[in-house]
N, C-alpha and C positions, 0 to 999 in steps of 0.2 A: 272718548278717552282711550278706548281700546285701540282704535285705528291710529291715533296720534302717538300713543305709547309704543306701539309696534313699529311705526315709522322711525321714531327716535332710536329705538334699540337696534333695528336693522341697519340704519345709517352708521351708528357707532360701531357695529360689528364689522361693516365693510371697511370703515376707516382703520380699525385695528388690524384687519387682515392685510390691508395694503402696507401699513406701517411696519408690521412684524414680519412681512414677507411669508405669510402662510396662506394656504387655500382658505377661501371663505367657508368651505365645508367644515373645517376644524372649528372655526368660531361659531358656526351654527350648532355643531354638536356639543359645544361647551358653554360659551357665554350666553347665547340666545336660549338654548335649551334650559340651562340652569336658572336664568332669570325668569323665564315664563313658567317654571315649576314652582316658584316661590308661593303663589296663592294656594297650590295644592298642599304644600308643607304646612302652611298656616291652618288650613281647614282640618287636615288630618290630626294635627296635634291638639287642636281645640276640641274636636269631636272625641278623641280618645280620653282627654282629661274630663270631659263632661259625661263620660260613661256611655258613649254611643260608638262601640267598636265597629258595628256594621257600617256606619257611615264612614269611619276612618279607613277601613279596608275596602269597602265597596267603591268609594270615590277613586282610589288608586286603580282598582281593576277596571271600573267603567271608563276612567280617563284614558287608560292605555288602549282599550277597545275603540273609543271615540277617536283617538289620535290617528290610528291606522285607517279605520274604515271611513271616517267622516272628513278629517282634515286632509289626508292625502287624496281621498276620493273627490272632495269638492274642489281642491286646488287643481288636480289633474283634469277635472271636468272644465275648468276655466282655461288653464294653460297646461298642456302635456308636460310632465316632469321628466327631467333627465337625472339618472341615477349613476353615481360614480362606481367604478369597480372596487375601490377601497371600501365603500359602504357595504357592498355585497359580500366582500371577502372577510371583513373584520367587524364592523359595527353591527350589522344586521345579525350575524350569528351570535354576537355577544348579547344582543337584545333577546334573542330566542333562549339562550342559555340562562339569562337573568330571569325570564318568565318561568322557565322550567325549575330553577332554583327556588323561587318564591313559592311555586306550587308544592314542591317536595317539602319545604320547611313548614308549610301550612297544613300538611297532611295529617298532623297529629291533633288538629283542631284549634291550635292557638299559635301565636307568635310572641315569644318572650324575649328576654334580654339576650340570650344566646343566639337565637335566630336573627334578632336585630343586629347583633355584632357581626354575624356572618355576612349579612347583606351589606353592611357598611364596609366591610373588608373588600367585598366585591366592587363597591364604588371606588375605593382607593385604587384597586387594580385597574379599573377602567380609566381613571384619571391618569394613571402612569402610561397607559396605552395612548391616550390622547397627547400626553407630553412627548412621547417618543415620535408620534406622527408629526407633531408640530416641528420638532427639531429636524426630522427628515425632510419635510417639505420647505422648511426655511432655507435649506440648501438647494433644493431641486425646483422649487416653484418661483417663477419670475412674476413679480407683482407688476401691474400696469404702471406706467409712468404718471406721476401726479406732481403737482406743484409743491415745492418744498415749504414746509411749515415748521416753525420753531418748536422745539421739544415741549417747553413749558406750555405754550399755547395749545399744542395738540392734545396733551394729556388733560389739560383743564377742560377744553371743549368736549372731548370724548367722555370724560368722567361725568360731566353735567348731562350729556346725552344719555348715558347709561342710567344714571340715577333718575333723571326725569322719566325715561321710558319705563323703568321698573316701577316707579311710584305710580304712574298713570295706569299701567297694566294691573297692578295689585289693587288699587282703589276701585277701578272699574269692575274687576272681577269680584271684589267684595260686595259692591253695591248690587250687582246682578244676583250674586249668591244669596244675600240676605232676603231679597224679594222673592227669589224662586223657592227657598226653603219655607218661607212663611206661606206661600201659595200652596206648595205641596203638602204641608202639614194641615192646612185648612181643608184640603181635598181628602185627607185621611190616608195618604200613602205611607207604607211601612218604611222603617229606617233603611232596609236593604235597597228598596226601590229608589228612595231619595238619594242614597249614596251612589248607586249605579247609574242613575239617569241625571237627576237635577244637579247634584253637586258635581258629578263627573264632567257634565257638559259645561257648567259655569267655570270650573277651575281650568278647563281646557280652552276657554275663549282666548286667553293670551297667546297660547300656541297657534290657535286658528288665525288670529290677527297677524301674528308674526310671519307665519307661513304664507298667507295670502299676500301680504305686503312684499315679502321677499320674492315670491313668484312673479308678481306684477312688475317689480323692478328688474326682472330678468335674472335674478340670483336663485335659480331653481334648485341648485345644490344645497343652498342654505335652507330652503323650505323643507326639503326631505330630511336634511341633517337635524333640523330643529325637532321634528317628530320623533326620529329615532333616539336622539339624545334625551328628549323629555321622557320618553318611556323608560329609558335606563335610569335616569335620575328619580323617576317616580318609584320604581321597584326597589332600587338599591339604596337610594338616599332617603326619600320620604317614608317609605314603609319601614326601612331599617332604623332610622332615627326615631320614628314614632314608637316602634316596638321596644327600643332601647330605653327611652326616657320616661315612658308612662309607668306609673306604679304597678298597675296590674297588666298581665299578659293580654294581648289583643285576641279575643275569641273569634274564630272563623265559623260562620254559620254553615250548617250542612248543605243548604242550597248553593252557597258560594263554592264549597268543595266539589259538589256534584255537577254544577253547571257553569258558574261564572268563571272560575279559574281555568277549567278546560277550554272555554271559549276564548279567553284571553291568550292562552298558550296556542290554540289553534290559529287565531288571527295573526299572531306573531310568525308562526310557521308558514301561514299562507302568503305573507309578504315576500318570502324568499323567492319562490318561483315567479311571482309577479315582477319583482325587481330584476331577476336574472334573465328573463326573456326579453332581450333587447336593451337592457339597462335603461329602461324608461317606463313610465306609467302613462298609458294613453287615456284618452277621454272615455273609451269603452270600458277599460279596466276601472277607471274612476267611478263610472256609473254602476258597475258591478259591486264595488266596495260600498257605495252608498246604499244600494239595495240590500246588501247583507246586514248593514246596521239597522235599516228599517225593520227587517225581519227579526233581528235580535231584540230591538226595543219593543216590538209588538208582543213577542213571546214573554218578555219580563212582565209587561203590564197585564197581559191576559192570564198568565200563570198566577200572578199575585191576587187577582180578583176572582180566580177560579172559573174563568170562562172556558167553554169547550174548544174555543179557537186555539188555545195553547197546544192541545194534543194534535190538532190538525196541522198546525204549523210545524211541529216536530216531525210528523210523518212526512210532510211535504219536503222539508229540508233534508232529512236523513235518506229518504228513498229516491228523491228526484233531483233536487237542486245541487246538493253536495257531490253526488256521484258524477253528474254532468260537469260541474265546475272542476272536480279533480281530474277528469279525463282531459278536459281542455288544457288545464295547467300542465299536466304530464306531457301532452303533445307539444305545447309551446316550449317547455323546458328542454325536451329532447331535441327539438329542432334548433333551439338556440345553442345547445351543447355541440351538435354536429356542425353547425355553422362556425363555431369558434375553434373546433378541433379538426 
């Protein structure tokens, strides 16, 4: 159902891009990203109303980390991804800014209606940016020639594809999520770990399926745009709406403030030099992203159960892996800057 739903949604997105004379990237950043975020919104609202704020907040944080490190890493490992200049100059800095905004608003230990309203205002501002981009590229972008289809038939077929794709993605994500939460609960995992890992991964499966299908079909801009757009909708839309409509403020655990939110912000910032160096994501970079997620997942699990491996992983990452990775990214970024200037 995930694969079939992603195929229907991506096909509808490409049909819309051709019909509206906009770049497929814009559709990936908006329609595909918003549609694949629907399961995340449902889960966060349900968790908040059931008195599990760690699951509601942790699933958003974990989903954003998973989207960058796993979805982009796995997709690039299969097919190297191409990144547009618009994405690096506009959408990626907005994602980093949204991550920083969520971190700052959560610094007081909770997200209430005021913080939720600010995040939703950020979403409105991002939608306005997308609208301006679509108007600009409607004039500048030349869509490929396609066979003329009647307006009524086009919109009916496309609407059915969008609705069918969203329905299949949501239902499949819900089925996997229910089974995974039951399994994790039986294993005695905490709400924070369940939110950061199990729920985050399951609610990100629609984005994973959509990105993989788009990349296999040759629409690599749509694959990258889906991830960046989903992260923005997660932070500004899902987290903002959940904090706004729930009766009690969403409490932020000390572990989330001390570790998970900084990691999410660091992963968002990490993507900027990766994207900027050559405007592509190679297989080697995809492998590095996947390796970083494995290290993050191991740390979360070992820290939760109190294993000594958690401290060793922190020492290894802070004193060896991250300095080497930072030096390599600095070198590649400077080389890319010199080549472009």
